[in-house]
C-alpha positions in Angstrom: -29.1 40.4 -40.7 -30.2 39.1 -44.1 -33.4 40.3 -45.7 -35.0 36.8 -45.2 -34.1 36.9 -41.5 -35.5 40.4 -41.2 -38.7 39.3 -42.8 -39.0 36.3 -40.6 -38.4 38.4 -37.5 -41.1 40.8 -38.6 -43.5 37.9 -39.1 -42.8 36.6 -35.6 -43.3 40.1 -34.1 -46.6 40.3 -35.8 -47.8 36.7 -35.0 -46.6 36.5 -31.3 -49.3 38.8 -29.8 -51.9 37.1 -32.0 -51.1 33.6 -30.7 -50.5 34.9 -27.2 -54.1 36.3 -27.2 -55.5 33.0 -28.6 -53.6 31.0 -26.1 -55.8 32.0 -23.1 -58.9 29.8 -22.4 -61.1 32.8 -21.4 -60.1 34.8 -24.4 -60.6 31.9 -26.7 -64.1 31.4 -25.1 -64.9 35.0 -25.8 -63.9 34.6 -29.5 -66.0 31.5 -29.8 -69.0 33.4 -28.2 -68.5 36.3 -30.6 -68.2 34.0 -33.6 -71.3 32.0 -32.8 -73.6 34.6 -31.3 -72.4 37.8 -33.0 -71.6 41.1 -31.4 -72.3 41.7 -27.8 -71.9 43.8 -24.7 -69.6 42.8 -21.9 -72.7 41.8 -19.9 -73.9 39.5 -22.7 -70.4 38.1 -23.2 -70.1 37.4 -19.5 -73.4 35.4 -19.6 -73.5 33.1 -16.7 -69.7 33.0 -16.3 -68.0 33.5 -12.9 -65.4 35.8 -14.6 -65.9 39.5 -13.4 -66.9 42.3 -15.7 -63.5 43.8 -15.1 -61.7 40.6 -16.1 -63.8 40.3 -19.3 -62.9 43.9 -20.1 -59.2 43.2 -19.7 -59.4 40.1 -21.9 -61.3 42.0 -24.6 -58.6 44.7 -24.5 -55.9 42.1 -25.1 -58.0 40.6 -28.0 -58.5 44.1 -29.4 -54.7 44.9 -29.2 -54.1 41.7 -31.1 -56.6 42.8 -33.7 -59.0 39.9 -33.0 -62.0 42.1 -31.9 -63.1 45.6 -32.2 -65.7 47.7 -30.3 -68.1 50.5 -30.9 -70.4 52.6 -28.7 -74.1 52.0 -28.6 -75.6 54.4 -26.2 -73.9 53.8 -22.9 -72.7 50.3 -23.8 -69.6 49.2 -25.7 -70.4 46.5 -28.2 -67.7 44.0 -29.1 -67.4 42.1 -32.4 -65.1 39.6 -34.0 -62.5 41.0 -36.4 -62.0 37.9 -38.7 -59.0 39.3 -40.6 -56.6 38.4 -37.8 -58.1 34.9 -37.5 -57.4 34.5 -41.2 -53.8 35.7 -40.5 -53.4 33.0 -37.8 -54.7 30.4 -40.3 -52.1 31.5 -42.8 -49.3 31.4 -40.2 -50.4 27.8 -39.2 -50.6 26.7 -42.9 -47.1 28.1 -43.5 -45.7 26.2 -40.5 -47.6 23.1 -41.5 -46.0 23.2 -45.0 -42.6 23.7 -43.6 -43.0 20.6 -41.4 -44.3 18.6 -44.3 -41.3 19.7 -46.4 -38.9 18.8 -43.6 -40.5 15.4 -43.1 -40.3 14.8 -46.9 -36.6 15.6 -46.9 -36.0 13.3 -43.9 -37.9 10.5 -45.6 -35.9 10.9 -48.8 -32.7 11.0 -46.8 -33.6 7.8 -44.8 -34.7 6.0 -48.0 -31.5 6.8 -49.9 
């Protein structure tokens, strides 16, 4: 495996859990809540949703494992907050893919026009 292939493979291994976590509607909703309302407990994040506390907890664990949220203890509660670094990483991955597509389309355009 070439060095470039190894680097690409490492990037995919890093990005896959991130995008898998973002790909679930409930988890995405939790991230939106954390980004607009700030840190919150599971009860506050559940706020009017029909999703159980246990399900919210499982989704938050997936988001935490992907590096998208982090938690801390406040008394008896665990408070969850957004970890913006990984969102920035997702943005960079998408920018890189977008540039690759733009480059490929430019090459195709030049080929067709020649």
